[in-house]
N, C-alpha and C positions, 0 to 999 in steps of 0.2 A: 566508251558512250553508247549506251542502250538505246536500241530503235525508239523506244517511247520517250527517251529524254531529249528529242530534238526540239530546240526552241523555235520560236517563229522566223528567227533571221536564218537559221540553218535551213529550216523547213523552205521559207522562200527561195533561197539559193538552189536547193534541191530541186524545187518545181521547175525554176528557169532553166536548168540542165536538162530536165525531162523533156521540157518543151523543145528543146533543140536536140531531140532525138537520142537523148542521154550522152551527148558531146556538145560541149560549148565552151567559149573563151571566158576569160573573168570579164571582160567587157560586155559580155551578152548577160551575164549574171547580175552585172551592175545596171545596166539599162533597164532589164525586165523587172528588177526589184526597186528601181527608184533609188539607188545608192550610189556613192561615189565607188570609183574603181578601187581606192585605197581600202575603203570599208568592205568591199567585195572580195578583195584579196585575202584580208584577214579571215573573213567568214570561210573563204575556200580552204585557207591553210587549216582551220579547224576540222573541215570537212575530210580533209586529207589525212591528218593525223588520225581520224576517228575510222578511217578505212571506209568512207563512203564515196569518195572520188580518188582518180588517180591522175596525174597530169603525164600527158604524152606530147610528143613534138609536134607541132603544127605542121601539116605537109605542104604548105605554101608560104608559110610566114616564119622565118629563122627566129624572128623576135617575139614569138608568141608560143603559147601552149594550148593544147586542148584539154579540157576537163573531161574526164569519163567517168560515169557514174559505175560504180561497182554494185553486185548483188546485194551486198550489205547496204548500200545506199539506197537502192530500189526498195528494199525492206524497211529502211528508216524512213522514207517517204512515204510508202503506204502506210505504216503504222502512225506516223505523224499526221497526216491527212485524216485518218480513221479518229485519230483522239481529237483533231481540232473540230472536226464535224460533230463529234459526240458532245464536245463543251459548247459549241455553237448552238446545238439543239437544247441543251440544259437551259441556256441563257436565254433563248427566244421563246421557251415554252411559258414564259409568263406574259408574253406579248398577244393582244387580242388580233384576230385576223386582219383587221384593218391597219393595225400598228405594223404588223408583220409586213402587209403588202407595201406599206410607205418605206419601210426600211428596206425592203428588196428593191424598191424602185430607186431609192437614193444610192444604195450599193452599186446597182447596175450603172448608174450616171458616173460614180466615182471610177468604177473599172475602165468605162470609156475614156473619161477625162484623162486617165494614166495610159492610155494606149491600147486597152483590152478591148473587147467586144463584150455586149450583152448578151446573156443566153436566155 
C-alpha cells in the first residue's frame, strides 16, 4: 500500500497512534477515532499488513498488545495528512471568508464535542 493511498479510516487510526507517542492500544485507536474496538481492530490489521504498525507485547497487561508506528507508518501519516490538507484547501477555495469562518467555528465545536480541543 503506497503512503499516498491511505484512506481516511487508516489515516485516523495512524493519527491516534501518533497522539500516543507512536505507541497505542487498539482501544486508544477506537476511543480517539469514535469507532468500535472491532472496527479499530480491523483497521489496525490493515495497518499491520501494510507495514505501518507492528504489534508489541504490552509491558503490564498480558491480555493486550501495543501498536508501534513504523517509519513507513510515519511516512504514510505525513503523506496522508499532506494530501488531506491539499484536498481540504481545494474544497474550501470556493467559500467566502465569512463562510470559511463559520465552517471553522462549527468544526471546532464538533472537535470539542468529540473530546478534542479547539485550536
